[in-house]
N, C-alpha and C positions, 0 to 999 in steps of 0.2 A: 374261811368262807368257801362254800361250794359254788362253783360256776358251771353252768350247763351250756351246751351248744358247741359248735365247731368253730374255733378261731379262724380257720381257713375261709369260712364264709363271711368273715368281716365283723362279727360281734359274738358276744356271749351274754348269758342272762343269769342274774341272781334273783332268787325269790326270798321274800321276807314274809314269814307267816305271822298272822295275827294271833294274839293270845287266846287260849281256850277260855270259855266261860262256863262255869258250873251252873246247873239248874237242879231243881228238885227231882228226886228219884221218881222215875216213871214218866218224865216229860217226853222222852224220845219214843217210849212205847205208845203213849197216847197219840203222838203225832205220826206214828208209823215211820219215822225217819229221824236221823240225827242231824246235827247242824252241819252245814257245808264248811269245809276248811277254806279260810280266806287267805289268799297269798297275793302279795303285791309284787309283780314282776318288775325288775329293773334291767333294762337292756344297756349293756356297756359296749358301745361301738369301738372296735380296734381301728381307729381312724387317723392315727399319727404314724406316718411312715418316714423313717430316718435311715441315713447311711453315714458311715465314716469310711472314706476311701483316701488312702495316701499312697504316694508313689516313692519308691526308693531307687536311686540309681545304682547300677551294678558296682560302681566304685565304693559307695557307702556300704553295700552288702559285703564287699570284700574287706573293708576296713573293720567292720564290727562282727562279721560272721552272720550267716543267714539266721541261725537259731537265736542269736543274741538280739538281732534287730526285731524279729517277729515277737519274741517274748516281751521286749520293751514296749513295742507298739500295741501288742494285744492287751497288756495290762493297762496301758493308758486309754485305749479305746473302751474297754469294759468299765473303767472308772468314769469316763466321760458319759457313758450311757447311764450308769447308776446315778450320777449327779443330776442328769436331766430328768430321770424318773422320779427322783426325790423331790425336785422342784415342782414337777407337775402334780405329784401327789399332794403336797402341802398347799399348793395354790388353791385347792378345793376348799380348804378350811375357811377362809374369810368370805368366799362366794356362797357356800352352801350352809356353813355352820351358823351358830347363834353367838353374837357378841355378848360377853358377860358384863354386867354392871355390878361390881363387887363393893362390899362395904368395908372389908378389911383393908388395912394399909400396909402391914408387914408382908413380905413376899411369901413366907411360909404359911401365913394365915390366908392369904389370897388363894394360894394353890389348894389348900384344904377346903376352902369355901367353894372353889370351882369343882373339885372332886365331888363334893356333896351334891352340887347342882346336877351333875351327870348321874351320880349314884341314885338319886331319887326321881329320875325321869320316869313318868308314868303316862302311858297312852294306850291305844289299841294294840300296839305291837310290843310294848315292853312295860314291865311292872317292877321297876327298880333294876339296878345293874350291880353285880358283884364287883368288888374292887379289883379282883384278880383279872377282870376283863377290861379294865380302864388303863389308858396310857396318858401320861403327861409328857408333851414334847416342848422343850424350852429353847428360847434363843440363847445364844452363848452368854449374853449379859445376865439374863434371868437365872440361868443355870449357875453362873458364878455367884450370884447373890445367895442362892440356896446352899451352895457349898460353903460360903462364908458363914451362913447361919449355922449349918451343921458342925462346922469346925469349932465354933465357939459355944456350942450347946453343952452344958455341964453333963447331962445324961444323954449319951449318944452311942449307938452301936455301929456307927459308920466308920469305915477305914478311910481316914482323911488323906492317906497317901495314894489311894486308888483313883484312877481316872474318873470312874463313874460310881455313884452311890446306889444305883439300880432301883431301889424302891423308897417311897416316902409314904408312911402310914398305909402300907400294903398295896400301893399303886406303883406300877412301873414308871420310871422317870428317865427320859433321855434328853441329851442336848442335840441340837441340829443347827447347822449353819445354813440350811436351805429353807427355813421358814420364811414366808413373805416378810418384808421389812416392817410392815405395820403390825405384826403379831408378836406379842411378848411370849405367850405360851398357848398351847392348844391342849384340850382334853378331849380324847376320843376313844371310843370303844373298839375292840378288835373287830375288824371286818366292816367298819363304818364306811370306808372308802375302798372301792375295788380298782385294781390296776392290773389287768391281764397283760402280759408281755410275751411277744413271740420274737425270738432272735434267731438269726441264721448263723451257723457255725463260722467261726473266724477262719478266713481263707487268705491265701496268698497266691498270686498268679502273675505270669509274665505279661507285661504290657506289649501288645502287638506293635511291630515295627519300631521297637526301641530297645534300649539296654537297661530297662527299668523293671522293677517288680512292684505290683500293686498289692497293698494289704487292705482288707475290706471287712467291715462289720455292718450288717443290715439288720434293722430291728423295727418292729411295729408294736404299738401299744395303745391303750385307751385308759382314761381315768375318769371315774364318776362316783359320786356319793351314793351309797346304798341305804344308809341310815343317817340322813342329815340331822335328825332330831337328837342324835347321840354324838354330835360334833359341837364343841364349845371352844371359844377362844377369848383371850384377853388381848385387846388392842392397846396401842400406845395411848 
């Protein structure tokens, strides 16, 4: 997804263009103009400001070595930021997406039914979606059910020893521990949710009037659906 604008100004913008509509040859010539291009702007405010600031006493720095401490804490801070961003991203699914009412009972058939619902979406902005653009994100329990199904399928090209099976019927499939508790799995198109992130380089500095070092990570982000009509989910 292409976002325009300056993040430093506090927001960026995504534009979603409506489908082109064909008309009989000569229509534009008769009207002396072509159709206007319709674009729906979606403003994503970068309105969540966060920091991770920790202090280490000189004695701890001496015990572990400065490089060792900074590396450990830097890795942990980045992971904490990634977890928060993941949770904020998937929180949009049940608030802006469409809850699915599925007729299938087996998990593999439910997922295929959900994929087809997304695949055949048609409105002013989309006329069907290629499977290569669709993602299925499963809770760990649902992902485990899919693995169990694939492990016992007589005809399967899945490496059952691998951690992930990557695709199902041409659609990318991922597990996530950060889906909202009410969601079994989500089906969404690439770019359906925008999440611009601005982070400040990881730094360490001496704490004034102390024998401690502060390690800091500052970041700002925003999360908003750009294509809510292409977000579906199965709730418990």
